[in-house]
C-alpha positions, -999 to +999 in steps of 0.1 A: -171-450-235-140-446-252-102-444-241-090-407-237-058-392-221-067-373-188-043-370-159-018-387-176-038-419-184-059-435-209-099-435-191-126-441-199-147-410-213-179-407-223-180-385-254-219-374-250-214-352-216-174-359-205-178-381-180-145-400-169-142-434-151-114-434-127-106-472-117-097-467-075-083-492-059-110-501-023-101-501+013-090-529+036-082-528+074-063-552+099-056-552+128-025-569+144-029-578+184-002-598+206-004-619+231+015-606+263+041-622+275+055-638+243+046-611+221+030-640+195+005-621+171-029-635+163-035-649+126-063-664+108-063-692+085-085-679+053-114-703+040-124-693+000-101-678-014-072-677-003-077-709+013-060-723+037-037-694+040-033-676+071-036-636+073-038-609+100-075-606+103-091-583+077-120-572+055-132-545+034-145-509+041-179-504+038-195-473+019-203-456+045-176-469+074-152-453+092-122-468+083-111-475+122-147-487+125-141-510+099-114-524+114-131-533+144-156-544+130-140-567+103-117-586+134-148-588+158-161-610+123-133-625+120-119-633+158-150-630+178-128-604+200-139-566+201-107-544+205-095-507+212-077-497+187-040-478+196-025-469+162-016-469+127+010-496+126+011-493+083-001-487+050+008-501+017-006-507-018-016-545-022-010-550-059-010-587-061-043-594-075-047-575-103-082-571-107-091-568-071-065-535-060-067-522-026-050-498-001-040-515+038-041-500+065-027-522+095-039-511+129-028-519+163-053-530+190-059-542+225-086-568+232-114-555+252-143-578+254-150-614+235-144-652+230-117-660+207-133-682+180-125-683+139-160-665+122-164-650+091-135-662+065-115-683+088-119-718+099-090-716+128-078-687+144-044-692+164-012-666+181+019-670+167+057-662+175+076-636+154+103-663+146+079-696+139+055-671+118+034-698+086+051-702+054+017-698+036+006-663+049-023-651+021-007-619+014+025-605+008+018-569+024+010-590+055+043-610+049+061-575+047+039-567+081+052-592+099+086-591+090+086-552+098+071-562+135+095-594+141+124-573+131+113-545+158+106-566+184+130-592+180+164-571+171+176-556+200+192-526+181+160-512+167+143-522+203+168-496+218+163-472+182+130-470+192+124-472+224+145-436+220+126-425+191+094-426+217+077-456+200+066-487+213+061-521+201+024-527+196+002-537+220-004-572+237-031-596+251-033-616+282-045-645+281 
């Protein structure tokens, strides 16, 4: 393999057969669940990489796995809760880890079943008020998503614009 210009970039290319290696980001998924009544958002505290930092429950899409199925699976693995997805809330490119760049898809969801408990990759799960989010978030893109959610939820003018446009806040979880 030798770097050759392909598509406006230098890419590893096989000189014998012409194969071009394209390095593409992995796809991550997350589910935003809010508690009814106060609208608090569910976050998990990570173990392993990003230990002690908080995130919206998330994970990777497996090979041959649908992104929605992956979101439901990852959410259940991390929180013990099963969800029904209600929409796509955000899509962002994640560049915070240059060795493992990802494209993240944040879904909104409603809990359908299960018992809240920390699972795969988390040691604690809890609800946070949107105006009292933890400072130590694992991912910069989660901060973007949560700030947008906070702005849309807590700013009266955004609420009326969203309602006029027929948009609603992400669904909530009843306790």
